[in-house]
C-alpha positions as CSV (number, residue, x, y, z in Angstrom):
1,M,-344.1,-1.9,-233.8
2,Q,-343.0,-0.5,-230.7
3,A,-339.3,-0.4,-230.5
4,T,-337.6,-2.5,-227.8
5,T,-334.8,-1.5,-226.1
6,P,-331.7,-3.4,-225.9
7,P,-330.5,-4.9,-222.4
8,L,-327.8,-3.0,-220.6
9,A,-324.2,-4.7,-221.3
10,P,-322.4,-6.4,-218.5
11,R,-320.8,-3.7,-216.8
12,A,-317.5,-2.7,-218.0
13,T,-314.4,-4.3,-216.4
14,A,-311.3,-2.4,-218.1
15,A,-309.3,-1.0,-215.3
16,V,-309.2,2.6,-214.5
17,N,-305.7,4.3,-215.2
18,L,-304.8,4.8,-211.7
19,R,-302.0,6.7,-211.9
20,R,-303.2,9.1,-213.9
21,F,-306.6,9.5,-212.1
22,Y,-304.7,10.1,-208.6
23,E,-302.1,12.4,-210.3
24,T,-305.3,14.6,-211.3
25,Q,-307.7,14.0,-208.7
26,P,-305.8,12.8,-205.5
27,Y,-308.1,11.1,-202.9
28,P,-308.4,13.7,-199.6
29,C,-306.1,13.6,-196.7
30,T,-305.4,17.3,-195.5
31,G,-302.3,18.4,-193.6
32,T,-305.2,20.2,-191.1
33,E,-306.3,16.4,-190.6
34,L,-302.8,15.0,-190.0
35,A,-302.1,17.5,-187.4
36,C,-305.0,16.5,-185.6
37,L,-304.5,13.2,-185.1
38,I,-300.6,13.8,-184.3
39,E,-301.6,16.6,-181.5
40,G,-304.2,13.6,-180.3
41,R,-307.4,15.8,-180.8
42,Q,-308.8,13.2,-183.7
43,A,-308.6,9.4,-183.7
44,V,-308.8,7.1,-186.9
45,V,-311.5,4.6,-186.2
46,G,-309.2,1.2,-186.0
47,D,-306.1,2.9,-184.8
48,P,-304.2,-0.1,-183.5
49,E,-303.2,1.7,-180.3
50,R,-306.2,2.9,-178.8
51,W,-308.0,-0.1,-180.3
52,F,-305.5,-2.7,-179.2
53,H,-307.5,-4.9,-177.6
54,L,-310.1,-5.2,-180.2
55,Y,-307.4,-6.9,-182.4
56,F,-305.7,-8.9,-179.7
57,P,-308.1,-9.4,-176.6
58,D,-305.7,-12.2,-175.4
59,Q,-302.9,-10.1,-175.0
60,P,-301.7,-7.2,-173.0
61,Y,-300.9,-3.8,-174.5
62,R,-297.6,-3.0,-175.7
63,E,-295.9,-0.4,-177.9
64,G,-293.9,-1.4,-181.3
65,L,-296.5,-3.3,-183.3
66,Q,-295.6,-3.9,-186.7
67,V,-298.3,-3.2,-189.2
68,L,-298.7,-3.9,-193.2
69,V,-300.7,-1.7,-194.9
70,V,-301.5,-3.5,-198.8
71,G,-302.3,-0.4,-200.7
72,C,-302.1,3.5,-200.4
73,R,-304.2,5.0,-202.6
74,N,-306.4,6.4,-199.9
75,L,-303.4,7.6,-197.8
76,E,-304.7,5.3,-194.8
77,A,-301.3,4.4,-194.0
78,A,-300.4,8.5,-193.4
79,R,-303.5,8.6,-191.0
80,L,-302.7,5.7,-189.2
81,A,-299.3,6.6,-188.7
82,A,-300.0,10.3,-187.6
83,G,-302.1,8.9,-184.8
84,A,-300.3,5.9,-183.7
85,A,-296.8,7.2,-182.9
86,H,-295.7,4.2,-181.1
87,T,-296.7,1.7,-183.9
88,N,-294.5,1.2,-186.9
89,F,-296.1,0.7,-190.2
90,L,-295.2,-0.5,-193.8
91,A,-296.9,1.0,-196.7
92,T,-297.1,-0.9,-200.1
93,D,-298.2,-0.2,-203.5
94,Q,-297.2,-0.1,-207.5
95,D,-299.1,3.2,-208.0
96,E,-295.7,5.8,-208.0
97,S,-298.5,8.6,-207.4
98,A,-299.9,7.3,-204.3
99,L,-296.2,6.3,-202.7
100,D,-294.9,10.0,-203.7
101,Q,-298.1,11.9,-202.1
102,L,-297.4,9.5,-199.3
103,D,-293.5,10.2,-199.1
104,R,-294.4,14.4,-199.4
105,L,-296.5,13.9,-196.1
106,K,-293.8,11.6,-194.3
107,Q,-291.3,13.9,-194.7
108,H,-293.4,17.4,-194.1
109,F,-295.0,15.9,-190.9
110,R,-292.0,13.8,-189.9
111,L,-293.4,10.0,-189.7
112,D,-290.6,8.3,-189.0
113,N,-292.2,5.3,-188.0
114,L,-294.1,5.0,-191.7
115,E,-291.8,2.9,-194.3
116,L,-293.2,2.9,-197.9
117,M,-292.4,0.3,-200.6
118,W,-293.1,-0.2,-204.3
119,L,-294.7,-3.6,-204.2
120,G,-297.8,-5.0,-205.6
121,A,-300.3,-6.7,-203.2
122,D,-299.8,-10.1,-205.1
123,Q,-296.0,-10.1,-204.2
124,I,-296.3,-9.6,-200.6
125,P,-294.3,-12.9,-200.1
126,V,-291.2,-10.8,-200.8
127,I,-291.4,-9.3,-197.6
128,E,-289.2,-11.1,-195.6
129,R,-290.7,-10.7,-192.1
130,Q,-293.7,-11.3,-189.8
131,F,-296.6,-8.6,-189.1
132,D,-298.9,-7.8,-186.1
133,L,-301.4,-6.4,-187.9
134,V,-302.2,-6.2,-191.9
135,F,-305.0,-3.5,-193.1
136,C,-306.2,-3.9,-196.2
137,P,-308.1,-0.7,-197.3
138,Q,-311.3,-0.9,-199.6
139,G,-310.3,-1.0,-203.2
140,P,-309.5,-3.0,-206.0
141,L,-308.1,-6.6,-205.2
142,P,-304.9,-7.5,-207.4
143,P,-305.0,-9.6,-210.3
144,L,-305.7,-13.1,-208.7
145,P,-308.5,-14.7,-206.8
146,P,-309.6,-13.0,-203.5
147,A,-308.8,-16.0,-201.4
148,E,-305.4,-16.6,-203.1
149,F,-304.5,-12.9,-202.0
150,L,-305.8,-13.4,-198.3
151,R,-303.8,-16.5,-198.0
152,L,-300.8,-14.4,-199.4
153,V,-301.9,-11.9,-196.5
154,R,-302.2,-14.8,-193.8
155,S,-298.4,-15.8,-194.8
156,R,-297.2,-12.4,-193.6
157,L,-299.0,-12.6,-190.3
158,T,-297.4,-13.5,-186.8
159,E,-298.9,-16.6,-185.3
160,S,-301.5,-14.0,-183.1
161,G,-301.7,-11.9,-185.6
162,S,-305.1,-10.0,-186.9
163,V,-306.1,-8.3,-190.6
164,N,-308.2,-5.8,-190.9
165,L,-310.0,-5.9,-194.1
166,T,-312.5,-3.3,-195.8
167,V,-314.6,-4.8,-198.4
168,G,-317.6,-3.5,-200.3
169,G,-320.9,-4.6,-199.4
170,R,-323.2,-6.5,-202.3
171,H,-326.2,-5.3,-200.7
172,G,-325.5,-1.8,-200.0
173,R,-323.7,-1.0,-203.1
174,L,-327.1,-1.5,-205.1
175,G,-327.8,2.0,-205.6
176,V,-324.5,2.9,-206.5
177,M,-324.3,-0.3,-209.0
178,L,-327.5,1.2,-210.5
179,F,-326.1,4.8,-210.8
180,Q,-322.9,3.5,-212.9
181,R,-325.1,1.3,-215.2
182,L,-326.7,4.5,-216.1
183,L,-323.2,6.2,-217.1
184,D,-322.4,3.3,-218.7
185,A,-325.7,3.5,-220.9
186,A,-325.1,7.1,-221.4
187,A,-321.6,6.5,-222.5
188,V,-319.5,8.5,-219.6
189,D,-316.3,6.9,-219.1
190,L,-314.7,7.2,-215.9
191,D,-311.5,7.0,-216.9
192,T,-311.8,10.0,-219.7
193,A,-314.8,12.0,-218.7
194,D,-314.6,15.6,-217.4
195,V,-315.8,15.1,-213.5
196,S,-318.1,17.7,-214.2
197,S,-320.1,15.8,-216.5
198,V,-320.4,12.8,-213.7
199,R,-321.4,15.9,-211.3
200,R,-324.2,17.0,-213.4
201,W,-325.8,13.1,-213.8
202,V,-325.6,13.2,-210.0
203,A,-327.3,16.5,-209.6
204,A,-329.9,15.6,-212.4
205,L,-331.0,12.7,-210.4
206,P,-334.5,12.6,-208.8
207,Q,-334.5,12.4,-205.2
208,S,-336.1,8.9,-205.2
209,H,-333.2,7.4,-207.1
210,P,-331.4,4.6,-204.9
211,F,-328.1,6.0,-205.4
212,R,-329.0,9.3,-203.1
213,A,-330.1,7.3,-200.8
214,A,-326.7,5.1,-200.7
215,V,-324.4,7.9,-200.3
216,A,-326.5,10.3,-198.7
217,D,-324.1,10.1,-195.6
218,L,-320.9,10.6,-197.3
219,P,-319.7,14.2,-197.1
220,E,-316.5,13.0,-198.2
221,L,-318.3,12.8,-202.1
222,S,-317.4,16.5,-202.3
223,S,-313.9,15.9,-203.5
224,D,-313.8,14.7,-207.3
225,G,-311.5,11.9,-206.6
226,A,-313.7,10.4,-203.6
227,L,-316.5,10.9,-206.1
228,I,-314.9,8.7,-209.0
229,D,-313.4,6.0,-206.5
230,V,-317.2,5.3,-205.3
231,L,-318.4,4.7,-208.9
232,R,-315.0,2.8,-210.1
233,S,-316.3,-0.4,-211.8
234,D,-313.6,-2.9,-210.6
235,E,-314.3,-3.2,-207.0
236,P,-315.6,-6.8,-205.7
237,A,-318.5,-6.4,-203.5
238,F,-319.6,-9.2,-200.7
239,S,-322.6,-10.3,-198.9
240,V,-322.0,-11.0,-195.3
241,P,-322.2,-15.0,-195.7
242,E,-319.8,-14.3,-198.8
243,L,-317.3,-12.3,-196.7
244,Q,-317.1,-14.9,-194.2
245,A,-316.7,-17.8,-197.0
246,L,-313.9,-16.1,-198.1
247,L,-312.5,-15.4,-195.1
248,E,-312.6,-19.1,-194.4
249,Q,-311.1,-20.4,-198.0
250,S,-308.3,-17.9,-196.8
251,G,-307.5,-19.8,-193.6
252,L,-308.9,-16.9,-192.0
253,Q,-311.7,-16.6,-189.4
254,L,-314.4,-13.7,-188.9
255,Q,-313.8,-12.6,-185.4
256,R,-316.2,-9.6,-185.6
257,F,-316.8,-6.2,-187.3
258,L,-314.4,-3.2,-187.0
259,C,-317.9,-1.7,-185.4
260,Q,-320.1,-4.4,-185.1
261,A,-323.5,-2.8,-184.0
262,P,-324.9,-2.5,-187.2
263,Y,-325.0,-6.2,-187.9
264,V,-326.5,-7.2,-184.6
265,P,-330.1,-7.4,-184.6
266,Q,-330.7,-6.3,-180.9
267,C,-329.2,-2.9,-182.2
268,S,-332.0,-2.9,-185.3
269,G,-335.6,-3.1,-186.0
270,V,-334.8,-6.9,-186.4
271,S,-335.6,-7.6,-183.0
272,S,-339.1,-6.2,-183.4
273,A,-340.1,-8.2,-186.1
274,A,-338.5,-11.8,-185.0
275,D,-337.7,-12.9,-181.3
276,V,-334.0,-13.3,-182.4
277,D,-333.2,-14.0,-178.5
278,A,-335.6,-16.8,-178.1
279,G,-336.3,-17.8,-181.5
280,C,-334.9,-18.2,-184.9
281,G,-331.2,-17.7,-184.9
282,A,-330.6,-17.5,-181.4
283,G,-327.0,-17.7,-180.4
284,D,-325.9,-17.9,-184.7
285,D,-323.9,-14.8,-185.6
286,R,-324.2,-16.1,-189.5
287,W,-327.9,-16.3,-189.3
288,S,-328.1,-13.0,-187.1
289,F,-325.5,-10.6,-189.1
290,A,-326.8,-12.0,-192.7
291,V,-330.7,-11.0,-191.9
292,T,-329.4,-7.8,-190.3
293,E,-327.6,-6.7,-193.2
294,L,-330.7,-7.5,-195.3
295,F,-332.9,-5.9,-192.9
296,R,-330.7,-2.6,-193.0
297,G,-330.2,-3.0,-196.7
298,N,-327.4,0.2,-196.5
299,L,-324.4,-1.4,-195.4
300,R,-321.8,-0.3,-198.5
301,T,-318.8,-1.7,-196.8
302,H,-317.8,-4.1,-194.4
303,A,-314.7,-3.8,-192.3
304,A,-313.9,-6.9,-190.7
305,I,-311.3,-8.0,-188.4
306,A,-310.3,-11.8,-189.0
307,C,-308.5,-13.8,-186.3
308,R,-309.2,-16.2,-183.8
309,D,-312.2,-15.6,-181.8
310,D,-311.6,-15.5,-178.2
311,V,-314.3,-13.3,-177.1
312,S,-317.6,-15.7,-175.7
313,F,-320.2,-15.4,-173.0
314,S,-321.0,-18.5,-172.8
315,G,-320.2,-20.5,-169.7
316,R,-318.3,-18.8,-166.7
317,K,-314.7,-17.8,-168.7
318,W,-316.8,-14.2,-169.4
319,L,-316.0,-13.5,-165.5
320,Q,-312.2,-13.1,-166.0
321,Y,-312.3,-10.6,-169.0
322,R,-311.3,-7.2,-168.3
323,P,-313.4,-4.1,-170.1
324,V,-311.6,-1.8,-171.7
325,R,-313.5,1.6,-172.7
326,N,-313.7,2.4,-176.3
327,P,-312.2,5.8,-176.2
328,G,-314.8,7.5,-177.8
329,L,-318.0,6.6,-175.6
330,E,-319.9,9.3,-174.8
331,I,-322.0,9.4,-171.5
332,E,-325.3,11.8,-171.2
333,A,-326.5,11.8,-167.7
334,G,-330.4,12.7,-167.7
335,H,-334.2,11.0,-166.9
336,Y,-335.0,8.4,-169.4
337,P,-337.8,5.7,-169.4
338,A,-337.5,2.7,-167.2
339,D,-335.8,4.1,-164.6
340,G,-333.0,4.5,-166.9
341,V,-329.9,7.3,-165.6
342,A,-327.7,7.6,-168.4
343,R,-327.4,7.1,-172.0
344,L,-324.4,5.9,-173.6
345,S,-323.6,6.5,-177.2
346,W,-320.5,6.6,-179.7
347,A,-320.3,9.4,-182.5
348,A,-319.8,7.2,-185.0
349,H,-323.0,5.4,-184.5
350,E,-325.5,7.2,-185.5
351,D,-328.3,5.1,-185.4
352,P,-330.3,6.0,-182.1
353,A,-331.5,2.0,-182.0
354,I,-327.4,1.2,-181.0
355,S,-327.0,3.8,-178.0
356,L,-328.3,2.4,-175.0
357,V,-330.1,3.7,-171.9
358,V,-328.7,2.1,-168.7
359,S,-330.5,1.4,-165.2
360,E,-328.7,2.3,-161.9
361,P,-327.7,-1.1,-161.1
362,Q,-326.2,-0.9,-164.7
363,S,-324.8,2.4,-164.0
364,R,-322.7,1.0,-160.6
365,L,-321.2,-1.6,-163.3
366,F,-320.3,0.6,-165.6
367,D,-318.6,3.2,-162.9
368,L,-316.2,0.5,-161.9
369,M,-314.5,-0.1,-165.4
370,D,-310.8,1.2,-164.7
371,G,-308.9,-1.3,-167.3
372,V,-307.8,-3.1,-164.6
373,R,-310.8,-5.1,-162.8
374,S,-312.1,-8.4,-164.0
375,L,-315.8,-8.4,-164.5
376,A,-315.5,-10.8,-161.6
377,Q,-314.3,-8.0,-159.5
378,I,-316.5,-5.5,-161.0
379,V,-319.6,-7.6,-160.1
380,E,-318.3,-7.7,-156.6
381,A,-317.6,-4.2,-155.9
382,A,-321.0,-3.4,-157.1
383,L,-322.7,-4.7,-154.1
384,L,-325.7,-5.6,-156.2
385,R,-328.2,-7.0,-153.6
386,D,-331.4,-8.5,-154.4
387,I,-330.9,-9.6,-157.9
388,D,-328.9,-12.0,-159.9
389,S,-325.9,-9.9,-160.4
390,E,-323.9,-12.5,-162.4
391,E,-327.0,-12.5,-165.1
392,L,-327.1,-8.8,-164.9
393,A,-323.4,-8.3,-165.5
394,R,-323.1,-10.9,-168.2
395,S,-326.3,-9.1,-170.2
396,F,-324.7,-5.7,-169.9
397,F,-321.5,-6.2,-170.8
398,Q,-322.6,-8.1,-173.6
399,E,-324.5,-5.5,-174.9
400,L,-321.6,-2.9,-174.3
401,W,-319.6,-5.2,-176.4
402,R,-322.1,-5.8,-179.4
403,R,-322.7,-2.0,-179.5
404,D,-318.9,-1.4,-179.7
405,Y,-318.5,0.6,-176.5
406,V,-315.9,-1.8,-175.0
407,W,-313.5,-4.6,-175.9
408,F,-312.4,-7.3,-173.5
409,Q,-308.8,-8.0,-172.4
410,I,-308.8,-12.0,-172.0
411,P,-305.9,-12.6,-169.4
412,A,-305.8,-16.6,-170.1
413,A,-303.4,-16.5,-172.6
414,S,-301.0,-14.1,-170.6
415,A,-301.7,-15.1,-167.3
416,G,-299.2,-13.5,-164.5
417,Y,-298.6,-10.3,-166.2
418,S,-299.3,-6.5,-165.0
419,P,-302.1,-5.1,-167.2
420,I,-300.5,-1.7,-168.9
421,E,-303.5,0.2,-170.2
422,N,-303.6,1.3,-173.7
423,P,-303.1,5.7,-174.2
424,L,-306.6,7.0,-174.5
């Protein structure tokens, strides 16, 4: 009789000894990187100064934001503080090794805008002040239900505050989860094993293994700390609908994703399989985000901005928006199909479907963006004749917004102010 293989046991849930692990395998954050951030030669995606209007579309730019960073394990607080000198950061954690490493960076690079506090994520109410923005970097949530944790985060927000939340993506992590199961079956304990034994397993995987596809674009996995971090077992993962439901249970709304283009059907091949604009899911972000996530299949993480959603292209309110360029936007002139005169792209979006070829009328609209003019003023100054200039502008700037190329300053909630351009 042929022996049968018993089914794999459920994934182990024992917590990793974080302190011991990070003391021996610290997450990469180099002095060179922080020096580049301080000098302005590099920027963090989601920097609250350069990306101000993405978080606060209905507010004028201002300095002195109060930002809470919950969890220090990946040293994101040091990166943020180094790149945003006019913002005040409080970083909290119960991992003394992470706080010690952050403190060394703080002292060496004189990050006077960074404050450190030994505090668990489930103890947030102890902090007796409110924050404009709360960062929740990816990692294990505290030992309480995720919705309850996010309700605690919400309690620390100002009335117009926002949350930058990063969680694992359920579908994009399938390859990682399969490799985790393999290590479990091979009795490789990530808490005690030599990292070299894990790397031997990685090297032995066939090229067709889903884990290779899942981490193909993660060069930081050359760091032992980052590799083991990816393979840790106690991190929850969510599909887009599950994430939206979680936020709603917490009293928050998904305003948008930090980088939204990968979730938009028009920036992927979904639109070639379904008439998204005219048919199923038209105007329904829940449908389009969920379908595009399944179509791509490789979204390992979701970085969401949760707050009130004020950006809309229905009606005529959008004509009063003031567009603000993403400081990383790149413009390449040349000859392109369909009378295109230039291609717009952003280095963080490597998928060619996300880049945008613009026509001559669109380029005139684009060139008039100066951080001061409203879209109505841009349409008027562009002198577009013999075409429906408003519809052209509405469609064009909506595409720029979908692709993360522009954000909008919405003056309705702060009428009468003189706009201050954020530093780029």
